[in-house]
C-alpha positions in Angstrom: -48.7 -6.4 -47.2 -45.2 -5.3 -48.1 -43.0 -8.1 -50.3 -39.5 -8.3 -49.4 -36.9 -10.2 -51.8 -33.7 -11.6 -50.5 -30.8 -12.8 -52.6 -29.3 -16.0 -50.9 -26.4 -18.0 -51.9 -27.5 -21.4 -53.2 -26.1 -23.3 -50.3 -28.3 -21.1 -47.8 -31.2 -21.5 -49.9 -30.6 -25.2 -50.1 -30.5 -25.2 -46.0 -33.4 -23.0 -46.0 -35.7 -25.4 -48.1 -34.6 -28.1 -46.0 -35.5 -26.8 -42.7 -38.7 -25.5 -44.0 -39.6 -28.8 -45.3 -39.0 -30.5 -42.1 -41.8 -28.2 -40.4 -43.8 -28.6 -43.6 -43.8 -25.0 -44.7 -42.6 -23.3 -47.7 -39.4 -21.3 -47.5 -40.9 -17.9 -47.5 -43.5 -19.0 -44.8 -40.9 -20.3 -42.6 -38.6 -17.3 -43.1 -41.6 -14.9 -42.0 -42.4 -17.2 -39.0 -38.8 -17.2 -37.7 -38.6 -13.3 -38.7 -41.9 -12.5 -36.6 -40.5 -14.7 -33.5 -37.1 -13.0 -33.4 -38.7 -9.4 -33.8 -41.2 -10.3 -31.2 -38.4 -11.3 -28.7 -36.5 -7.9 -29.3 -37.4 -5.4 -26.6 -39.5 -2.6 -27.5 -37.8 0.5 -28.7 -36.6 2.4 -25.8 -37.8 5.9 -24.6 -35.6 8.5 -23.3 -36.4 7.4 -19.6 -35.5 4.1 -20.6 -32.1 4.8 -22.3 -31.4 7.0 -19.3 -32.0 4.2 -16.9 -29.6 1.9 -18.9 -27.0 4.5 -19.0 -27.1 5.1 -15.2 -26.9 1.2 -14.5 -24.2 0.7 -17.1 -22.1 3.5 -15.4 -22.5 1.6 -11.9 -24.8 4.7 -10.6 -28.1 2.8 -10.5 -28.3 -0.1 -8.4 -30.9 -2.6 -7.2 -32.2 -1.8 -3.6 -31.0 -3.9 -0.7 -33.4 -6.2 1.0 -33.7 -4.0 3.8 -35.0 -1.0 1.8 -37.1 -3.5 -0.3 -39.0 -4.4 2.7 -39.9 -0.5 3.4 -41.6 -0.1 0.1 -45.5 0.2 0.2 -47.0 -1.3 -2.9 -50.2 0.3 -2.3 -48.8 3.9 -2.4 -48.3 5.0 -6.0 -46.2 7.8 -7.5 -49.3 10.2 -7.9 -50.2 9.7 -4.2 -46.8 10.8 -3.2 -46.9 13.8 -5.5 -50.3 15.0 -4.3 -49.0 14.6 -0.6 -46.0 16.8 -1.0 -48.0 19.4 -3.1 -50.7 19.6 -0.1 -47.7 19.9 2.4 -46.4 23.4 1.0 -43.5 24.3 3.2 -43.8 21.5 5.7 -40.3 19.5 5.8 -40.4 16.2 4.4 -39.3 14.4 7.7 -42.4 15.9 9.4 -44.7 14.8 6.4 -43.2 11.3 7.0 -43.8 11.2 10.8 -47.4 12.3 10.3 -48.0 9.5 7.7 -46.5 6.8 9.9 -48.9 7.7 12.7 -48.1 6.9 16.3 -45.2 4.5 16.9 -45.6 1.8 19.6 
């Protein structure tokens, strides 16, 4: 385990002792618990895709789907299924692929 030493002004250390004592903990024990809690609440480190997603959203170029479009989402179809279908299709236009997959319309 790594040891971290902090220099705290006397008034801050006094507050730390008081708060830790209220929870029946030593100051170091209380500080570690608070640090673990805060770090656990922080978002995980972002990957390149997440950073791009965040940048696009901030620029107003990425918005949530409208309810009408959300209703069209088929949760049973995954990204890999779509890629496989497109790979099988070859030069067939996407509109034809979609019509085939929909089946007969009533």
